[in-house]
TIMARMAR-741783 format. One line per 5 residues: number of its first residue (from 1); their letters; for each residue x, y, z of C-alpha. Coordinates in steps of 0.02 Angstrom, whole numbers. Layout:
NUM = a = X,Y,Z  ...
// end
This chain:
1 = xxxxx = 2459,-5984,3288  2360,-6053,3434  2350,-5878,3505  2258,-5817,3350  2100,-5912,3401
6 = xxxxx = 2082,-6004,3236  1969,-6156,3221  2079,-6289,3143  2006,-6458,3101  2035,-6612,2993
11 = xxxxx = 1979,-6523,2835  2137,-6419,2829  2246,-6572,2850  2152,-6667,2716  2170,-6523,2594
16 = xxxxx = 2356,-6508,2629  2377,-6695,2602  2285,-6698,2436  2350,-6536,2362  2524,-6598,2325
21 = xxxxx = 2503,-6785,2323  2468,-6905,2182  2469,-7050,2304  2283,-7044,2343  2122,-7064,2245
26 = xxxxx = 1963,-6979,2304  1820,-7103,2306  1676,-7007,2383  1641,-6846,2478  1476,-6845,2573
31 = xxxxx = 1465,-6656,2591  1498,-6629,2406  1370,-6762,2357  1237,-6679,2465  1279,-6508,2393
36 = xxxxx = 1284,-6568,2211  1148,-6702,2212  1034,-6666,2360  884,-6761,2291  987,-6920,2269
41 = xxxxx = 1060,-6910,2445  890,-6874,2522  813,-7022,2430  952,-7138,2487  983,-7079,2665
46 = xxxxx = 827,-6994,2730  771,-7026,2908  598,-7094,2944  535,-6914,2959  605,-6870,2786
51 = xxxxx = 752,-6766,2849  922,-6801,2771  1096,-6733,2801  1252,-6734,2696  1373,-6790,2829
56 = xxxxx = 1558,-6758,2834  1635,-6923,2780  1770,-6919,2648  1824,-7081,2568  1994,-7100,2486
61 = xxx = 2112,-7239,2436  2300,-7243,2443  2373,-7287,2274
// end
């Protein structure tokens, strides 16, 4: 698979972990929050110049 020049990252591993596991609870996804509620994220996390970014943090808890 390495020879296929694919860009693998943590997102694939996270998805694989959560797809077939009931042992984790999703608490917060920064990218999703920015996509779904951009005005709230901008209001809470904007830089001094007014720019805001969603980030890539993903919070979960092991049950």
